[in-house]
Every structure is written in structure tokens, then in C-alpha cells.
VOVOKOL-91554 format. One record per residue (C-alpha): x negated, y, z. Coordinates in steps of 0.001 Angstrom, whole numbers. Layout:
REM residues N
X; Y; Z $
...
REM end
This chain:
REM residues 218
0; 0; 0 $
-1366; 3397; -974 $
-1900; 6013; 1716 $
183; 9166; 945 $
-2490; 11504; 2296 $
-5144; 9977; 32 $
-2802; 10144; -2959 $
-2040; 13821; -2299 $
-5726; 14622; -1916 $
-6609; 12829; -5141 $
-3839; 14666; -7001 $
-4942; 18030; -5568 $
-8553; 17453; -6631 $
-7375; 16524; -10116 $
-5304; 19711; -10369 $
-8278; 21835; -9286 $
-10506; 20169; -11866 $
-7928; 20849; -14587 $
-7481; 24426; -13388 $
-11214; 25110; -13440 $
-11434; 23797; -16992 $
-8304; 25607; -18175 $
-9512; 28966; -16856 $
-13025; 28370; -18249 $
-14684; 29021; -14889 $
-18444; 28620; -14806 $
-19794; 26742; -11808 $
-21114; 29801; -9961 $
-17846; 31730; -10272 $
-15882; 28625; -9292 $
-17926; 27992; -6163 $
-17890; 31672; -5227 $
-14098; 31491; -5409 $
-14048; 28392; -3184 $
-16296; 30053; -627 $
-14260; 33253; -668 $
-11072; 31317; 26 $
-12205; 28662; 2493 $
-15817; 29313; 3457 $
-16811; 26091; 1686 $
-18445; 25666; -1714 $
-17286; 22108; -2379 $
-13767; 20674; -2536 $
-15032; 17379; -1115 $
-15513; 19109; 2264 $
-12034; 20681; 2339 $
-8868; 19658; 4095 $
-5744; 19023; 2061 $
-4355; 22390; 3136 $
-7487; 24119; 1848 $
-7213; 22258; -1465 $
-3651; 23520; -1849 $
-4945; 27022; -1106 $
-7396; 26677; -3989 $
-4633; 25470; -6306 $
-2492; 28468; -5343 $
-5375; 30798; -6174 $
-5937; 29124; -9541 $
-2231; 29432; -10353 $
-2287; 33114; -9386 $
-5144; 33530; -11846 $
-3129; 31965; -14662 $
-3543; 28200; -14304 $
-552; 26180; -15477 $
-434; 22846; -13694 $
1501; 21196; -16534 $
-983; 22246; -19210 $
-847; 24872; -21880 $
-2654; 28163; -22207 $
-3277; 30314; -19134 $
-442; 32672; -18298 $
-939; 36264; -19487 $
438; 38772; -17060 $
2048; 41985; -18242 $
-596; 44418; -19485 $
-3241; 41719; -19957 $
-3902; 42860; -23518 $
-4303; 46499; -22498 $
-7845; 46583; -21066 $
-8420; 50106; -22367 $
-6759; 51653; -19337 $
-7385; 48842; -16838 $
-10800; 47756; -18039 $
-12243; 51212; -17464 $
-12197; 50475; -13737 $
-14356; 47412; -14313 $
-16780; 49426; -16444 $
-17082; 52069; -13732 $
-17561; 49339; -11149 $
-20404; 47794; -13154 $
-22076; 51172; -13669 $
-21815; 51980; -9975 $
-23235; 48581; -9028 $
-26233; 49024; -11328 $
-26845; 52517; -9973 $
-26753; 51210; -6395 $
-29228; 48495; -7362 $
-31568; 51055; -8903 $
-31397; 53095; -5700 $
-32150; 50091; -3517 $
-28727; 49829; -1864 $
-27922; 46537; -3596 $
-30570; 43814; -3688 $
-29130; 41981; -6686 $
-27872; 44038; -9616 $
-26575; 41065; -11588 $
-23040; 40479; -12815 $
-22724; 37411; -10595 $
-23643; 39455; -7504 $
-21034; 42079; -8365 $
-18501; 39309; -8950 $
-19242; 37863; -5506 $
-18784; 41312; -3944 $
-15497; 41857; -5791 $
-14298; 38432; -4634 $
-15017; 39248; -977 $
-13408; 42673; -1137 $
-10342; 41567; -3081 $
-9862; 38749; -559 $
-9811; 41299; 2273 $
-7476; 43575; 352 $
-5172; 40834; -907 $
-4400; 38977; 2298 $
-7156; 36397; 1978 $
-6606; 35590; -1704 $
-9642; 36832; -3618 $
-10071; 37364; -7356 $
-12946; 35232; -8544 $
-13789; 36891; -11880 $
-14152; 40535; -12810 $
-12011; 40068; -15910 $
-9092; 39002; -13741 $
-9232; 42338; -11913 $
-8002; 43907; -15138 $
-4695; 42134; -14505 $
-4512; 43617; -10997 $
-5263; 47340; -11415 $
-4186; 48256; -7888 $
-6561; 45733; -6341 $
-9301; 46718; -8801 $
-8914; 50374; -7812 $
-9260; 49489; -4128 $
-12350; 47360; -4772 $
-13900; 50231; -6726 $
-13022; 52682; -3956 $
-14674; 50402; -1387 $
-17794; 50253; -3558 $
-17875; 54044; -3865 $
-17485; 54474; -105 $
-20362; 52062; 508 $
-22509; 54024; -1944 $
-21645; 57385; -403 $
-22049; 56129; 3158 $
-25523; 54757; 2484 $
-26586; 57825; 520 $
-25497; 60131; 3351 $
-27356; 57998; 5882 $
-30535; 58210; 3830 $
-30054; 61942; 3380 $
-29826; 62440; 7138 $
-33010; 60429; 7604 $
-34883; 62407; 4947 $
-33738; 65792; 6234 $
-34930; 64731; 9674 $
-38283; 63783; 8123 $
-38519; 67232; 6506 $
-37681; 68973; 9788 $
-40260; 66952; 11679 $
-42920; 67672; 9062 $
-42098; 71396; 9202 $
-42537; 71421; 12964 $
-45879; 69627; 12657 $
-47093; 71959; 9893 $
-45904; 75461; 10842 $
-48438; 77018; 8462 $
-46506; 75571; 5489 $
-43210; 76830; 4119 $
-40209; 74518; 3956 $
-40577; 74381; 166 $
-44211; 73319; 472 $
-43332; 70613; 2982 $
-40521; 69283; 778 $
-42736; 69181; -2311 $
-45481; 67443; -365 $
-43120; 64758; 963 $
-41630; 64243; -2483 $
-45042; 63915; -4105 $
-46041; 61432; -1410 $
-42800; 59576; -2178 $
-41711; 59665; 1440 $
-38231; 61085; 770 $
-35616; 61295; -1976 $
-34833; 64515; -3795 $
-31476; 66125; -2900 $
-29577; 68925; -4563 $
-29890; 71016; -1410 $
-33607; 71302; -2114 $
-32765; 73641; -4978 $
-32089; 76258; -2294 $
-35853; 76148; -1712 $
-36599; 76279; -5453 $
-37617; 72620; -5442 $
-36298; 71043; -8631 $
-35918; 67329; -9357 $
-38739; 65558; -11191 $
-39181; 62103; -12800 $
-42218; 61515; -10600 $
-40126; 61492; -7428 $
-39051; 58169; -5928 $
-35507; 57027; -6695 $
-35567; 53525; -5188 $
-35466; 53341; -1412 $
-37573; 50207; -1303 $
-40440; 52060; -2980 $
-40622; 54874; -432 $
-43938; 55263; 1347 $
-43798; 55256; 5142 $
-46272; 56318; 7757 $
REM end
């Protein structure tokens, strides 16, 4: 006699396999989705309830359990207005990587971030691929806003640190003007350049450091 629990588990695993194939998920995106939903990267370690959670997520993304092409939600073929959010998100991510805020500037790293954030925003159900965010413009906008806030928050923190460095250097070198101190610190690549420095006639220059990890410290 077959055990109902084993039968249900086997059927759930089969549905997930079909869903992964139907949605054309690569292995990294698939496992990032699993981890975002359950904290596990393999279905073999999941309970039956967690497997059903994965199936629900796949269905929300367009998987049809009875076969056929993935469901296209309303507005799916209008990426011009929705896709712009994804483009801005990618550009912001690359910029943050270039500044040293983000360690990994790859598409897969951004996808993992978007999955985590969309899971928080969407009641625990994350969106595992950037393209799917185009179908959920409200969630996409919130993910982008969270990314912007992270960028701004880190930039402001660095700015406070660098201004404090300038003030300390000014107090240690009273014979120098503020402009001279700022230029010296910039040339030594100990601080970033900020627009406020224009008040001291210190303009931006390509030779100044733009990646936080490359700053020189005492």
C-alpha cells in the first residue's frame, strides 16, 4: 500500500521540476528562489508544506500545472513603461558596485537582492527573476526605492566620515586653508569629492578616488 504523504511529496517534486522547466529558470535563479522562500536551496531538504509554497510561487510567476505556455499577465507585452524600472535598477546597481557599496555588480547578484526585497514587500513571496518584476510594477517600484534608499544612506554615511576627516585635518594643519586641505586629501585619495567642495573652489577631477575600497587610510 502506498503512503499518501510519500505520494504527495513525489507529485509536488514533479510539479516543481515541470514548473522550473516551463519557466526556463536557470539553476542559480531557481535555487535563489528556493532560498528566498524557504531558506533552503534544495527541494530534497524541504517539508511538504514548503514544497507547496514553492509550487504556489511558480504558479504566481506563470507556471501552469496542466501544461501549456506560461500565463501572461495583463501588461506583460508592455515593457516600455514597466521595463524602465528594471533598467534604472540595473544602472543603480552598477553605480553602487563602482562606488564600492555593492561587492558583486553582476546580474545574478542584483537578482538575488530583488528576490530578498520583493519577498519582504510581498508577504514572503519573492520574485525570482528581474524580468518578472516587469509584470509587478508596484513591487518593482518598491524594490527600486529600497535600492535608492540604501545608496543614499551609504553615501550620506561616507560623506559624514569624509567631512569629519577634513575637519580633523584642518585642525591639525591650521596654516593651510580649507581648500588646500581638501585638495590634499583628495590627491592622497583619502576622501571622496562632494559637490559642497565647490564652495571652496575645489572642482571634481578624474584623478580622485571614486571607489570606497580604494581609499587610502592612515
